[in-house]
N, C-alpha and C positions, 0 to 999 in steps of 0.2 A: 142372434149370436154374433159378435164381432168377428169379422174375419181377419186372420192373421197372416203374415207373410212367411216366406220359406226359412227365414233366419229364425224367427219365434218358433215355428213348427220343428225346425231342426234341434233348437235348444230343448224343447219340451221331449222330444223323442230320445234325448241323449242321457236322460235320468228317469227315475221311477218317482212320479208325483205322489205316490202313496208312501213313500219311506221319508222318515224324519232323520235328518243328517245333524251329526254334531255341529255346534255354532261355527267353529272355525272352518270346517269344510263347507258348510252352508255360504258363509261370506265368500269363499274361493269361487264357488259355482255361480253365485250371482254375478260376480265380476266377469266371470268367463261368458256369461250369457247376455252381457251388456253389447248390444251390436249398433246402438244408434251413433249418429255422426255428433252428438253432443255429449257433455258430461252428464249422465244420467244420474238422478238422486236414488239412493238406497233406502227404502222404506221398511219399517217393520209392522207388522199387523198382529195385535194380541186378541184372539177370540176368548173372551171372559165369560165366566160363569155367573153372571150378575142378571138382575132383572132390571133393565134401564127404564122401566115404567115407575120404579120406586125412588123416591128421593133420596133414601138412605143408602142406595146402592149404586149411586152414580160415582164414576171414577174420573177425577179431574184434578189437575195441578200443573206443576212446572218441574223441569229437570235441566240441570247443565250439562251438555255433552262436553267432555273433555276436550275434543277435537273440532267442535262447532258443526255445523251442518253443511259448510262450504257453499252457501249461498247468501247473498246480500239482502238483508232483511232492511225494508224501508219502514221507518217508524214515524208515526204521527204522534205527537203530545198534546193533550188539550189542558192547559194552564193558563195561569195569569201571574202579574206581578213578577218577583225575582225568579219565579220557577221557570219563566220563559227562557232567559239567558242560561239557567242551569241546563235545561234540557238541550239548548242549542249548542252548549259547550261540550256536552257528552256526545254529540253526533247525531242528535234527532233530525230526521229529514225535513219534517214538517212540525211546526209549533204554532198554535193559535188558540184564541179563547172563543168568546160568544160569537165573534163575526166569522170564525172558522166553522163553528157549528151550524150557523145560519147559512153559509154557502154551501155546506154538504147537504143540508135540509132542501136547498133549493135546486139540488141536482149536479152540484159540481162534481167532477171526476174523482173518484176515490184512487188515489195514487199512493197507497201505503198498504203494508203487509200486516201491521200490528198497530194497534192503538193503546196508547197509556193515558191516563187522566189522573189529576189531583182530586182528591174527594170532594173538594168544594166545586168543582167543575162537573160533577156528576149530575147535578140538577138539569144542566144544560144538555150534556151529552146524552142524557136518558131521552131526549127528544128525537134522538136518532135512531131510537130502537128498530124502526122498520128498515132504515137504510144499513145500518152497521150489524144488526142481528143475524139476517139471513147469510151474511158474509162470515160469520164468527168472528167480527171484529170489535164487538161491544166490550169495554174494558171491564174486568171482573176482579174483586179483591182475592178470590181464591186462585186466580192465574197470576197474581202479582203485578196487575196491570192498573190497578187503582192504589196509588201511593203518593205520599208527599216527596218522597225521595225519588224524584223522576230523573235525576242525573244518573243514579246508580241503577235504576231499572233499565234505562237506555243502554248503558254500558253492558249490563248482563246479557240483554237480548241480542245485543249486537255482537257478543262474544260467545254465543252459542246456546244460551238458555231457550228452551221451547216450552211450548204449552201442549199438553195433552189432554184428551177428553174422549169418553166413550160416544159412540154413535148410538142411533136408537136401535141397533141390532146388539149392542153390548160389545162392540169391537173397539179397540184403540189403535189407531194408526198413527205413526209419527215418523219423520226422516231420521236417518242416523249417519248421514253423510252422503258422499258421491263416490261413483265407481272409481274415480281417480285417487281415492284415498288409499294409503297403505292398508293391506289386511288387518294389522293390529289395531289401526286406528278406527276402523269400522266396528271391529270386535269389541273395543274398549267403549265406544259409544253405545253399542247394542247392549253391553253389560250395564252401564250406567241407567239406560233406560228401563231394562229389565229389573234391576234393582228397585227403581223407583215405582214401577207398576205393582211389583209385589208388595212394596211398602204401604201403597195406597189401597190394599185390599179392604172392603167394607166389612165392618164387624157382622153385619147382617148377611153378608153372602154365605150361602150354604154350598156344600159339595165341592167339586173341583173348580178352583178359581181360574187358572189359566189352563183353557182346554185345547189350545192351539197357538203356536206361533210360527209365522212365515215371514220370510224376507224376500224382497225382489227389487230388481232396478225399475226405472220408469217405464221402459219398453220391454222388460223381460218377464219370464214366467216365475211365480212364486215357488220359493224352496222351503219345506218344512223344517223346523228346527226341533231337534230331539229334547223333548221336555223332560225326559228322565235324566238328561245331563245338564239340566238347567241350573243346578246348584253349582256345578263346575263353571258355569258362565257367570255366575253372581259371586266367585270367590275372589 
């Protein structure tokens, strides 16, 4: 079990972890519990009633957070020809083709947080499965990271578009901003994410879909969000 400091333990002792709070109140609490010297990320975790072992119950996609995530996203684009200039003009941090693939395959440092590729480059990028796959960086059409319109994709992800996907336990975790954000911005980002997660419910999923929702800062404790008031969050 990890050992926590006095500030963390003090935050935990100041509220009831078994109680689910209205989203607006939960946002305020998470901000109050953020004690680190840096601008902590606020993350939402959805515990879903899905069977992640079944391909038809996977939850994955993208959503644009109206106020962004508050972090700088380093984007690499695998492209060739005129798409290279298009990606560079859109603000991509690294752009390359087959030589870029070869360098990564040879052990070059991965200095990006997101990878985008044109469809024609995927035969090359596929060679990096063991390099990019474990890091969750392999481009995928479902995530909007395999596209011919690389300029638009770069602009969207730079502007606040994020990818979400369930883990092997059926949880979806995604950032909704920074503790420095105004309350309403965190709330609106959380609302946008929750709306998208609800929209992405697999048709084959039975029973309760969202079993639990909690939000927390990087170093702070998780605060449960009242699911009975989730409809208000989605208004």
